[in-house]
C-alpha positions as CSV (number, residue, x, y, z in Angstrom):
1,M,9.5,-28.1,0.2
2,A,10.8,-24.3,0.4
3,Y,8.6,-21.7,1.8
4,D,6.7,-19.8,-1.1
5,N,6.1,-16.1,-0.1
6,K,4.2,-15.3,-3.3
7,N,0.9,-14.8,-1.3
8,F,1.9,-13.9,2.0
9,G,1.4,-10.4,3.2
10,G,0.5,-8.8,-0.3
11,E,4.2,-8.3,-1.3
12,N,5.2,-8.3,-4.9
13,R,6.2,-11.6,-5.9
14,N,9.5,-10.3,-7.4
15,S,10.6,-8.2,-4.2
16,E,13.9,-9.9,-3.5
17,S,15.3,-9.4,0.0
18,L,18.2,-6.9,-0.2
19,F,19.5,-7.8,3.4
20,S,18.4,-10.3,5.7
21,K,18.9,-10.8,9.5
22,R,17.7,-14.0,11.2
23,I,17.3,-14.3,14.8
24,K,16.6,-17.8,16.4
25,A,14.5,-17.0,19.7
26,G,14.3,-20.5,21.5
27,K,13.5,-23.8,19.9
28,R,10.1,-22.7,18.2
29,R,10.6,-19.0,17.3
30,T,12.5,-17.2,14.6
31,Y,12.4,-13.8,13.6
32,F,13.5,-12.5,10.2
33,F,14.4,-8.7,9.5
34,D,14.3,-8.4,5.7
35,V,14.9,-5.3,3.6
36,R,13.0,-5.0,0.6
37,S,12.4,-2.4,-2.4
38,T,9.4,-1.3,-4.3
39,R,9.0,-0.9,-7.9
40,G,9.9,2.8,-7.6
41,N,13.3,1.7,-5.9
42,D,12.2,2.7,-2.5
43,Y,12.8,0.6,0.7
44,F,11.1,-1.0,3.5
45,I,11.5,-3.6,6.3
46,T,9.6,-6.5,7.0
47,I,9.6,-8.2,10.3
48,T,8.4,-11.8,10.4
49,E,7.8,-13.9,13.4
50,S,7.8,-17.9,12.5
51,K,6.6,-20.3,15.1
52,K,6.6,-24.0,14.8
53,R,3.5,-25.4,15.6
54,F,2.9,-28.1,18.3
55,D,0.1,-30.3,16.5
56,D,1.7,-30.6,13.1
57,N,4.9,-29.8,11.1
58,G,3.7,-26.4,9.8
59,Y,4.6,-22.7,10.9
60,D,2.6,-19.9,11.9
61,R,4.0,-16.8,10.5
62,H,3.1,-13.2,11.3
63,K,4.7,-10.3,9.3
64,M,4.8,-6.7,9.9
65,F,5.7,-3.8,7.3
66,L,7.8,-1.0,8.4
67,Y,8.1,2.1,6.1
68,K,11.0,4.7,5.9
69,E,9.1,7.4,7.4
70,D,8.4,5.4,10.5
71,F,11.9,4.1,11.4
72,N,12.9,6.5,13.8
73,K,9.6,6.6,15.7
74,F,9.6,2.8,15.6
75,L,13.2,2.4,16.9
76,N,12.7,5.2,19.5
77,A,9.4,3.2,20.7
78,L,10.9,0.0,20.8
79,T,14.2,1.2,22.6
80,E,12.3,3.2,25.2
81,T,9.8,0.2,25.8
82,V,12.9,-2.2,26.3
83,N,14.7,0.3,28.6
84,Y,11.7,0.7,30.6
85,V,11.6,-3.1,31.2
86,K,15.3,-3.4,31.9
87,T,15.5,-0.4,34.2
88,D,12.2,-0.1,35.8
89,L,10.7,-3.5,35.8
90,M,13.7,-5.9,36.2
91,P,16.6,-3.8,37.4
92,D,18.3,-6.8,38.8
93,F,17.9,-9.4,35.8
94,D,20.9,-10.2,34.0
95,F,19.8,-9.7,30.3
96,D,23.5,-10.4,29.3
97,A,23.2,-14.0,30.4
98,Y,21.6,-14.3,27.0
99,N,24.2,-13.1,24.8
100,H,25.7,-16.5,24.5
101,D,26.6,-17.9,21.0
102,Q,23.9,-19.7,19.3
103,E,24.2,-22.3,16.5
104,N,22.8,-22.0,13.0
105,E,20.8,-24.7,11.5
106,E,23.8,-26.5,9.9
107,G,25.3,-26.7,13.8
108,A,28.0,-24.2,13.3
109,P,28.4,-21.4,16.0
110,M,27.0,-18.1,14.7
111,A,29.1,-14.9,14.9
112,T,28.4,-12.2,17.4
113,T,28.7,-8.6,17.4
114,D,30.7,-6.5,19.9
115,M,27.4,-6.1,21.7
116,G,26.5,-9.9,21.7
117,E,23.9,-9.7,19.0
118,S,24.1,-12.9,16.9
119,V,25.0,-12.5,13.2
120,D,23.9,-15.0,10.5
121,N,22.9,-13.6,7.0
122,S,22.6,-17.0,5.6
123,A,18.9,-17.4,5.3
124,S,16.0,-15.1,4.5
125,V,12.4,-15.4,4.9
126,D,12.1,-16.7,1.3
127,E,14.5,-19.6,2.2
128,W,12.3,-21.4,5.2
129,K,12.3,-24.9,4.9
130,M,9.3,-26.8,6.1
């Protein structure tokens, strides 16, 4: 059964993802970054966390909407927060150890960028399988 997004988060049912980035984070969590458009051809980002439940075969999903007027503030706050953890709280921790290639759902290695980020645009939040 494919994940049906029509009632989740109050989104427009016809809103298609124009760009999607999936990040697998461990065995139970996946993050989706999707660019969507409004009826007026404006753009926004949805960030979705999906976590597999222990007690059944379902998923818990949490969605956040990020609008263009907040992009810079959001990015600056996230960067400042991550840098604080890396430099002030955990300066000796090797964060680069987590830059290894990951495998996508089909078992094929995912490509990485020069900065070690995983790249896999093969699935969006609308294509989740349960």
